[in-house]
Each structure stands twice: as C-alpha cells, then as structure tokens.
C-alpha positions in Angstrom: 145.4 85.1 233.8 143.6 85.6 230.5 140.4 87.7 230.6 137.6 86.5 228.3 134.4 88.2 227.6 131.3 86.2 226.8 129.4 86.7 223.6 126.4 87.8 225.6 128.5 90.5 227.4 130.0 91.7 224.1 126.7 92.0 222.4 125.2 93.8 225.4 128.2 96.2 225.5 127.9 97.0 221.8 124.2 97.5 222.1 124.7 99.9 225.0 127.4 101.8 223.1 125.1 102.1 220.0 122.3 103.4 222.1 124.5 106.1 223.6 125.9 107.1 220.2 122.3 107.3 218.8 121.5 109.9 221.6 124.2 112.3 220.5 123.0 115.2 218.3 125.6 114.4 215.7 124.2 110.9 215.3 120.7 112.1 215.0 121.3 114.7 212.3 122.7 113.7 208.9 123.2 117.3 207.7 123.4 120.7 209.2 122.3 124.3 208.5 125.3 126.1 207.1 123.9 129.6 206.4 121.5 131.6 204.3 121.0 131.2 200.6 118.5 134.0 200.2 115.9 136.0 202.0 112.7 137.3 200.4 110.8 140.5 201.1 107.8 142.2 199.6 108.5 145.4 197.6 106.3 148.4 196.8 108.5 150.8 194.8 110.0 148.6 192.1 111.7 151.3 189.9 113.2 153.1 192.9 114.4 149.9 194.5 116.1 148.8 191.2 117.9 152.1 190.8 119.0 152.2 194.5 120.5 148.7 194.6 122.2 149.3 191.3 123.7 152.5 192.6 125.1 150.4 195.5 126.9 148.4 192.9 125.0 145.2 193.4 124.2 142.7 190.6 120.5 142.4 189.8 118.4 139.9 187.9 114.7 140.5 187.1 111.9 138.1 186.5 108.1 138.6 186.4 107.6 137.9 190.1 110.7 139.2 191.8 113.9 141.2 191.6 116.9 139.3 192.8 119.7 141.3 194.3 123.0 139.4 194.7 125.2 140.1 197.6 128.3 137.9 197.4 127.0 134.3 197.3 123.7 135.3 198.9 120.6 136.8 197.4 117.7 139.0 198.4 114.4 138.4 196.4 112.2 141.4 196.4 108.8 140.2 195.4 107.0 142.5 193.0 103.7 144.1 194.4 101.5 142.1 192.0 103.1 138.9 193.2 103.0 139.3 196.9 99.5 140.8 196.9 98.2 137.8 194.9 96.1 135.7 197.3 97.2 132.5 195.4 100.9 133.2 196.4 101.2 131.6 199.8 104.9 130.9 200.1 105.5 134.1 202.1 105.0 135.5 205.5 101.3 136.5 205.3 101.6 139.5 207.6 104.8 140.9 205.9 104.2 144.3 204.2 106.9 146.7 203.0 109.0 147.8 204.8 109.6 144.7 206.9 113.3 144.1 206.2 116.2 144.6 208.6 119.3 143.4 206.8 123.0 143.5 207.8 125.6 143.6 205.0 129.3 143.0 205.6 131.4 145.9 204.3 135.0 144.8 203.6 136.6 148.2 203.9 136.7 151.2 206.2 133.7 153.3 207.3 135.1 156.2 205.3 134.9 154.3 202.1 131.4 153.2 202.9 130.3 156.7 203.5 131.7 157.6 200.1 129.6 154.9 198.4 126.5 155.8 200.3 126.9 159.5 199.4 127.4 158.5 195.8 124.2 156.3 195.9 122.2 159.2 197.5 121.6 157.3 200.7 120.9 159.2 203.9 122.7 157.8 207.0 120.2 157.1 209.8 122.8 156.2 212.4 126.5 155.5 212.6 129.1 154.7 212.5 128.6 153.0 215.8 130.4 150.1 217.5 128.8 146.7 217.0 129.6 143.0 217.0 128.3 140.9 214.1 127.2 137.3 213.7 130.8 136.4 212.9 131.7 137.3 216.5 134.0 140.1 215.3 133.9 143.6 216.5 133.4 146.5 214.1 131.5 149.6 213.2 128.0 149.7 211.7 126.3 152.4 209.6 122.5 152.3 209.0 120.5 153.6 206.1 117.0 152.9 204.6 116.3 151.8 201.1 113.5 153.4 199.0 110.8 151.1 200.6 112.0 151.9 204.1 113.8 148.6 204.9 116.6 149.1 207.4 120.1 148.3 205.9 123.1 147.9 208.2 126.6 147.9 206.8 129.1 146.3 209.2 132.8 147.1 208.8 134.5 144.4 210.8 138.0 144.9 212.3 140.7 143.1 210.4 142.0 141.3 213.6 140.9 137.9 214.7 137.9 137.9 217.2 139.0 139.0 220.7 135.8 138.9 222.8 137.7 139.7 226.0 138.2 143.3 224.6 134.4 143.8 224.3 132.9 145.5 221.3 135.4 147.8 219.6 134.9 150.2 216.7 137.4 151.4 214.1 138.3 154.5 216.1 139.2 152.7 219.3 140.9 149.9 217.3 143.2 152.4 215.6 144.0 154.1 218.9 145.1 151.0 220.7 
C-alpha cells in the first residue's frame, strides 16, 4: 500500500519544522562572541606604567589618548588621565577610577621562570604561587602582583596536560608529584 501525503499536510509539517528551528538559539543568532579584543582602563601614573609594562617585555604603542599594551592577540588600552577625566569622553565606565583593573594573564612557562621575570621587572609578589583554575578550564598556579597604578595582575601558569576536572584544581607542585 502506497502512503501519500497531501500538499496541505506537507506544508503544515514544513511550517511546524521551521517554527521549531527558529526557536533554537543557533537559528536566532547569526554570529557569536568569540573572546576579548581589548579592555580599557583609566591610568594615573603614565610614565611609571609605561616603564613597568616594558620591563615585563610587552609591546607598547602610544597615542595622545591612550597607551596600548599588547598581550598576544589582545590589547589593554590605558586611557591617559587627561582623556578619561575629560567630561566629553563618555565611552568609558563613568565610575571607573584607577586602580580598577583585575587582569589575568596566561604565563606559558613555569612559576619559577615567572618569578625570575617579575624580580627583573621589580614587581612585588602579593600572593602566590597558589593553585587556581582558569577560564580555559585547566588547572594551574597563579601569582599575583600590582602594577604602578595598583591594578591587580594575575599570572596563570597552566599545567601542560589536557583538562581533567575530576582531579580538582591542581598546582604545579602537586602535578609534579603525581
């Protein structure tokens, strides 16, 4: 016996399927957020900030309104005091005053090599190394310092293994001992 579907049922089924597909998040959103391009923070100590981030080995570009610090493919724009204090400049968080940053950098080596860089840069360690898990869902060890404006900077040394959430957060010392 041959099963035939009427035109009316076919159109009704297609319309229902289309309505269901339109309700899915993937159908409603043409693009997606992939990550950060840059963050912007107000700055108060321009010369000290420039020298500090250069001692950390980061690339810097200056313009009249900001100092751009490049970290891999991302950037931190530190707005110069005259710029962020200008009432006409409204593309900023109005309550943000230095220090208001809490930034986490990925360090791609051991905590010992990080300590050597921080010592060379004259940075005082506030805390660490301590066990942490970062946004990439990988365990590691974090070391915290402050820049000349007082922003908190975290350096996360992630373990070289693939993520293993069932092991919990594991720092370098425990990872080496396993």
